[in-house]
C-alpha positions as CSV (number, residue, x, y, z in Angstrom):
1,X,10.7,-10.5,-4.4
2,X,13.1,-10.9,-7.3
3,X,16.1,-9.6,-5.2
4,X,18.4,-12.6,-5.6
5,X,18.6,-16.1,-4.2
6,X,18.8,-15.2,-0.5
7,X,22.0,-17.3,-0.1
8,X,23.6,-15.0,2.4
9,X,20.6,-13.8,4.4
10,X,20.9,-16.6,7.0
11,X,24.6,-16.1,7.2
12,X,24.2,-12.4,8.0
13,X,21.7,-13.2,10.8
14,X,24.0,-15.9,12.2
15,X,27.0,-13.6,12.3
16,X,25.0,-10.9,14.0
17,X,24.0,-13.4,16.7
18,X,27.4,-15.0,17.0
19,X,30.4,-13.1,15.5
20,X,32.7,-16.2,15.8
21,X,30.2,-18.4,13.9
22,X,32.4,-18.8,10.8
23,X,35.4,-20.1,12.8
24,X,33.1,-22.4,14.9
25,X,31.6,-24.0,11.8
26,X,35.0,-24.5,10.1
27,X,36.5,-26.2,13.1
28,X,37.5,-29.8,12.4
29,X,37.4,-29.5,8.7
30,X,40.2,-29.5,6.1
31,X,39.8,-26.1,4.5
32,X,41.3,-24.6,1.3
33,X,40.6,-21.0,0.7
34,X,41.3,-19.2,-2.6
35,X,41.5,-15.5,-3.4
36,X,42.6,-13.3,-6.2
37,X,41.1,-10.7,-8.6
38,X,40.5,-13.2,-11.4
39,X,39.7,-16.9,-11.5
40,X,38.3,-17.5,-7.9
41,X,35.1,-19.2,-8.9
42,X,36.6,-21.3,-11.6
43,X,39.5,-22.5,-9.5
44,X,37.1,-23.3,-6.6
45,X,35.1,-25.4,-9.0
46,X,38.3,-27.2,-10.2
47,X,39.4,-27.9,-6.6
48,X,36.0,-29.2,-5.7
49,X,35.9,-31.5,-8.8
50,X,39.5,-32.7,-8.2
51,X,39.1,-33.6,-4.6
52,X,37.0,-36.6,-5.3
53,X,34.8,-36.6,-2.2
54,X,31.9,-34.7,-0.8
55,X,33.1,-31.1,-0.7
56,X,31.6,-28.1,1.2
57,X,31.9,-25.0,-1.0
58,X,30.3,-21.7,-1.7
59,X,29.6,-22.5,-5.3
60,X,27.1,-19.7,-5.6
61,X,29.9,-17.2,-5.6
62,X,28.9,-15.6,-2.3
63,X,32.5,-15.0,-1.2
64,X,32.2,-13.0,1.9
65,X,31.7,-14.4,5.5
66,X,27.9,-14.5,5.3
67,X,28.2,-16.6,2.2
68,X,30.8,-18.8,3.8
69,X,28.6,-19.4,6.8
70,X,25.7,-20.3,4.6
71,X,27.9,-22.8,2.7
72,X,29.2,-24.4,5.9
73,X,25.7,-24.7,7.4
74,X,24.4,-26.3,4.2
75,X,27.0,-29.1,4.2
76,X,28.9,-30.9,6.9
77,X,31.5,-32.3,4.5
78,X,35.0,-32.5,6.0
79,X,36.7,-31.4,2.7
80,X,36.0,-27.6,2.3
81,X,37.0,-25.1,-0.3
82,X,36.0,-21.5,-0.1
83,X,36.3,-18.7,-2.6
84,X,37.1,-15.5,-0.7
85,X,36.8,-11.9,-1.8
86,X,40.3,-10.2,-1.7
87,X,39.4,-7.7,0.9
88,X,38.0,-10.3,3.2
89,X,40.9,-12.8,3.0
90,X,42.6,-11.6,6.2
91,X,39.5,-11.9,8.3
92,X,38.6,-15.3,6.8
93,X,42.1,-16.7,7.4
94,X,42.0,-15.5,11.0
95,X,38.7,-17.2,11.7
96,X,38.9,-20.3,9.6
97,X,42.7,-21.2,10.0
98,X,42.8,-23.0,6.7
99,X,45.2,-25.7,5.8
100,X,45.9,-24.1,2.4
101,X,45.6,-20.6,1.0
102,X,45.7,-20.2,-2.8
103,X,46.7,-16.8,-4.1
104,X,45.8,-16.4,-7.8
105,X,46.6,-12.8,-8.8
106,X,46.1,-9.2,-7.9
107,X,45.0,-6.5,-10.4
108,X,42.7,-3.5,-10.5
109,X,39.0,-4.2,-10.2
110,X,35.9,-2.1,-9.6
111,X,37.9,1.2,-9.6
112,X,35.4,3.1,-7.5
113,X,36.1,1.1,-4.4
114,X,39.1,-1.3,-5.0
115,X,41.7,0.5,-7.1
116,X,44.9,0.3,-5.1
117,X,46.2,-3.3,-5.4
118,X,49.4,-2.7,-3.6
119,X,47.5,-1.9,-0.4
120,X,45.7,-5.2,-0.8
121,X,49.0,-7.0,-1.2
122,X,50.2,-5.5,2.0
123,X,47.1,-6.6,3.8
124,X,47.5,-10.1,2.6
125,X,51.2,-10.1,3.6
126,X,50.4,-9.1,7.2
127,X,47.8,-11.9,7.6
128,X,50.0,-14.6,6.1
129,X,53.2,-13.7,7.8
130,X,54.6,-16.4,10.1
131,X,54.8,-13.7,12.8
132,X,51.1,-13.3,12.5
133,X,50.6,-16.9,13.5
134,X,49.5,-18.4,10.2
135,X,50.8,-22.0,10.0
136,X,49.1,-23.3,6.9
137,X,50.6,-23.7,3.4
138,X,50.4,-20.9,0.8
139,X,50.1,-21.8,-2.9
140,X,51.1,-18.7,-4.8
141,X,51.5,-17.5,-8.3
142,X,55.2,-16.8,-8.8
143,X,54.6,-14.8,-11.9
144,X,52.7,-12.0,-10.1
145,X,55.1,-9.8,-8.1
146,X,52.3,-8.5,-5.9
147,X,51.3,-12.1,-5.0
148,X,55.0,-12.9,-4.3
149,X,55.2,-9.9,-2.0
150,X,52.1,-10.9,-0.2
151,X,53.2,-14.6,0.3
152,X,57.0,-14.4,0.9
153,X,56.7,-13.9,4.6
154,X,54.6,-17.1,5.2
155,X,56.2,-20.0,7.0
156,X,55.5,-22.5,4.1
157,X,55.0,-21.4,0.5
158,X,54.8,-23.5,-2.7
159,X,55.4,-21.3,-5.7
160,X,53.7,-22.0,-9.1
161,X,55.1,-20.8,-12.4
162,X,51.8,-20.6,-14.3
163,X,50.7,-18.6,-17.4
164,X,50.2,-15.0,-16.3
165,X,49.8,-12.4,-19.1
166,X,48.7,-9.4,-17.2
167,X,51.6,-7.5,-15.5
168,X,50.4,-3.9,-15.9
169,X,49.6,-3.5,-12.2
170,X,53.0,-4.7,-11.1
171,X,55.4,-2.5,-13.0
172,X,57.2,-1.2,-9.9
173,X,58.7,-3.2,-7.0
174,X,56.3,-3.5,-4.0
175,X,59.3,-3.5,-1.7
176,X,61.2,-0.4,-2.8
177,X,59.1,1.2,-5.7
178,X,61.8,1.0,-8.3
179,X,60.9,-0.4,-11.7
180,X,60.8,-4.1,-12.0
181,X,62.7,-5.7,-14.9
182,X,61.0,-8.3,-16.9
183,X,63.1,-10.7,-19.0
184,X,61.7,-13.7,-20.9
185,X,59.9,-15.7,-18.2
186,X,61.4,-14.0,-15.1
187,X,61.3,-10.7,-13.3
188,X,63.5,-9.0,-10.7
189,X,64.4,-5.7,-9.0
190,X,67.8,-4.2,-8.2
191,X,66.9,-4.3,-4.5
192,X,66.9,-8.1,-4.6
193,X,63.2,-8.8,-4.9
194,X,62.8,-11.4,-7.6
195,X,60.7,-14.3,-8.9
196,X,61.1,-17.3,-6.6
197,X,61.9,-20.9,-7.7
198,X,58.7,-22.7,-8.4
199,X,57.6,-26.2,-7.4
200,X,54.9,-26.3,-10.1
201,X,55.5,-25.3,-13.8
202,X,53.6,-25.4,-17.0
203,X,54.2,-28.3,-19.5
204,X,52.2,-27.6,-22.7
205,X,49.5,-30.3,-22.3
206,X,50.0,-30.6,-18.6
207,X,51.9,-29.4,-15.6
208,X,54.9,-30.6,-13.5
209,X,54.4,-30.6,-9.7
210,X,57.4,-31.3,-7.6
211,X,59.1,-33.1,-10.5
212,X,56.1,-35.3,-11.5
213,X,54.5,-34.7,-14.9
214,X,50.7,-34.4,-14.6
215,X,48.7,-34.8,-17.8
216,X,46.0,-32.1,-18.0
217,X,43.2,-31.9,-20.5
218,X,40.5,-29.4,-19.6
219,X,37.1,-29.0,-21.1
220,X,37.1,-25.3,-20.4
221,X,39.1,-23.0,-22.7
222,X,42.1,-20.8,-22.2
223,X,45.7,-20.8,-20.9
224,X,44.4,-18.9,-17.9
225,X,42.3,-21.9,-16.9
226,X,45.5,-24.1,-17.2
227,X,47.0,-21.7,-14.7
228,X,43.9,-22.1,-12.4
229,X,44.1,-25.8,-12.7
230,X,47.8,-25.9,-11.9
231,X,47.3,-23.9,-8.7
232,X,44.3,-26.1,-7.8
233,X,46.3,-29.4,-8.3
234,X,49.1,-28.1,-6.2
235,X,46.7,-27.3,-3.4
236,X,45.1,-30.7,-3.6
237,X,48.5,-32.4,-3.4
238,X,49.1,-30.6,-0.1
239,X,45.9,-32.2,1.4
240,X,46.8,-35.6,0.2
241,X,45.0,-35.9,-3.2
242,X,46.9,-37.5,-6.1
243,X,47.3,-34.7,-8.7
244,X,47.1,-37.2,-11.6
245,X,43.8,-38.5,-10.5
246,X,42.6,-35.0,-9.6
247,X,43.5,-33.8,-13.1
248,X,41.3,-36.5,-14.6
249,X,38.4,-35.4,-12.5
250,X,38.9,-31.8,-13.5
251,X,38.2,-32.8,-17.1
252,X,34.6,-33.2,-16.2
253,X,34.2,-29.4,-15.5
254,X,32.6,-28.0,-18.6
255,X,31.2,-24.8,-17.3
256,X,31.3,-22.7,-14.1
257,X,28.2,-20.7,-13.1
258,X,27.3,-20.4,-16.7
259,X,30.7,-19.3,-17.9
260,X,32.1,-20.9,-21.1
261,X,28.6,-22.4,-21.9
262,X,27.0,-22.4,-25.3
263,X,23.6,-20.5,-25.3
264,X,20.8,-19.9,-27.8
265,X,19.3,-16.5,-28.3
266,X,17.0,-15.4,-31.1
267,X,18.7,-17.8,-33.6
268,X,22.2,-17.0,-32.5
269,X,24.6,-19.5,-30.8
270,X,26.7,-17.7,-28.2
271,X,29.6,-18.7,-26.0
272,X,29.2,-16.8,-22.7
273,X,32.5,-15.5,-21.3
274,X,32.9,-13.4,-18.1
275,X,35.4,-10.6,-18.2
276,X,35.2,-8.0,-15.4
277,X,38.5,-6.0,-15.6
278,X,41.5,-5.4,-17.8
279,X,43.3,-8.6,-16.6
280,X,40.2,-10.8,-17.4
281,X,39.7,-9.2,-20.8
282,X,43.4,-9.6,-21.6
283,X,43.2,-13.3,-20.9
284,X,40.0,-13.9,-22.9
285,X,41.1,-11.8,-25.9
286,X,44.3,-13.9,-26.1
287,X,42.2,-17.0,-26.3
288,X,39.9,-15.8,-29.1
289,X,40.3,-17.5,-32.5
290,X,42.1,-15.3,-35.0
291,X,39.4,-15.9,-37.7
292,X,38.0,-12.5,-38.2
293,X,34.6,-13.6,-36.9
294,X,32.2,-11.4,-35.1
295,X,32.7,-10.7,-31.4
296,X,30.0,-9.5,-29.0
297,X,30.9,-7.4,-25.9
298,X,28.4,-6.3,-23.3
299,X,29.5,-3.7,-20.7
300,X,27.5,-2.3,-17.7
301,X,28.6,-0.1,-14.9
302,X,26.2,-1.0,-12.1
303,X,27.1,-1.5,-8.4
304,X,28.4,-5.0,-8.8
305,X,30.5,-4.0,-11.9
306,X,32.0,-0.8,-10.3
307,X,30.6,2.5,-11.4
308,X,33.8,3.7,-13.2
309,X,34.3,2.1,-16.6
310,X,37.5,4.0,-17.4
311,X,39.3,0.6,-17.1
312,X,38.2,0.0,-20.7
313,X,41.2,2.1,-21.8
314,X,43.6,-0.4,-20.2
315,X,42.2,-3.4,-22.1
316,X,44.2,-4.2,-25.2
317,X,41.2,-4.1,-27.6
318,X,43.6,-3.5,-30.5
319,X,43.8,-7.3,-30.6
320,X,40.3,-7.3,-32.1
321,X,41.4,-5.5,-35.3
322,X,40.2,-7.7,-38.2
323,X,37.0,-8.6,-36.2
324,X,33.8,-6.8,-36.1
325,X,32.7,-6.1,-32.6
326,X,29.0,-5.6,-31.6
327,X,28.7,-3.3,-28.6
328,X,25.9,-4.2,-26.1
329,X,25.0,-3.1,-22.5
330,X,24.4,0.1,-20.6
331,X,27.9,1.5,-21.4
332,X,28.0,0.4,-25.1
333,X,28.9,3.9,-26.2
334,X,31.9,4.0,-23.8
335,X,33.0,0.7,-25.3
336,X,32.5,1.9,-28.8
337,X,34.5,5.0,-28.2
338,X,37.4,2.9,-26.8
339,X,37.2,0.6,-29.9
340,X,37.2,3.6,-32.2
341,X,40.4,4.8,-30.6
342,X,41.9,1.3,-31.0
343,X,41.0,1.1,-34.7
344,X,38.6,-1.7,-34.3
345,X,35.5,-2.1,-36.5
346,X,32.4,-1.9,-34.4
347,X,28.6,-1.6,-34.3
348,X,26.6,0.0,-31.5
349,X,23.6,-2.2,-30.7
350,X,20.6,-0.2,-29.6
351,X,18.1,-2.8,-30.7
352,X,19.5,-6.3,-30.1
353,X,16.7,-7.9,-32.2
354,X,18.1,-6.2,-35.3
355,X,21.5,-7.9,-35.2
356,X,21.7,-10.3,-38.2
357,X,22.0,-14.0,-37.2
358,X,25.6,-15.2,-37.4
359,X,26.3,-18.5,-39.1
360,X,29.0,-19.5,-36.5
361,X,29.1,-19.5,-32.7
362,X,29.8,-16.0,-31.5
363,X,31.9,-15.3,-28.4
364,X,30.1,-12.9,-26.0
365,X,32.4,-11.2,-23.5
366,X,30.5,-9.5,-20.7
367,X,31.2,-8.1,-17.3
368,X,29.3,-9.1,-14.1
369,X,25.8,-7.7,-14.5
370,X,25.8,-7.8,-18.3
371,X,26.8,-11.5,-18.1
372,X,23.9,-12.1,-15.7
373,X,21.5,-10.3,-18.0
374,X,22.5,-12.5,-21.0
375,X,22.4,-15.7,-18.9
376,X,18.8,-14.9,-18.0
377,X,17.6,-14.1,-21.6
378,X,19.4,-16.9,-23.3
379,X,18.7,-20.7,-23.2
380,X,21.1,-23.7,-23.0
381,X,22.0,-25.3,-26.3
């Protein structure tokens, strides 16, 4: 019927028959769950690769309970890692009782239905608080004040000092609402809320976990993926996996659900990159080569993307000055208007076939449905 892969259909039926099915299927397994606005799918893939055994996971990206049920039915592997939608984290934690919860970040996403991140942080906090009965370990990004607020009440937290560029959604203190003060690599509030001491820190070409240097060479690009890997390695250490060995296994991850892959399309060589909100675009723009080359950006505003594209005005597109940006997608005119305000050279593409073939590989940044469109029409290199 061309309406998707049907991954979650069985899960929905199962949950309708047995509302506690998710918890029943998870019983007896060692479960790591991961949530955050950005990086869930990639970090899940890194954990799966680093574990070094048969892993049960929702690698299709179906990250709500129906998708989790489908993944757990598909495999009986004891080691389990589940990517979880931010809004569903409290319910999944309650049912699954995971050994480890990894909190990546919190930022605005899909503005028409998920715009208030502080409310999400409060919901996470309530479900992870020791008084709520959660007894697992939380692995949390110490550079995101909203994540720290969500995790600080848990009985056992391991903090990770990992690269985190985007702080625009955490300018005020989630405890008292006063302005947070950012200095160098730390942050604090006059009320006493401050960045905690980490167990995991960055180390250029690797990470340090609990005082042990772990060499880390990834095949996928960007400092944001080093952050994802550091959180993944810390989680694996908790369940008894040697981080040094796990890091070697992570090197084999070269793409995640089509992301970071090289694709061919009408004579062009494209590197597909998913960016779905200001935080994601900020990270990818920082990773682009400063070579003045062409950049393609495709923006849609369909249901999966969020109907409101005004978040484009929070993306620091000014970093693209010196490049020429080709604007694709349903909302290419919205993108072009934002680039015009930012003083960026651009071309609006109404006929993709008319774009001159570039000599070099072109980075293509696209949000959810635009990324899916390009994955379908292009071919692997």
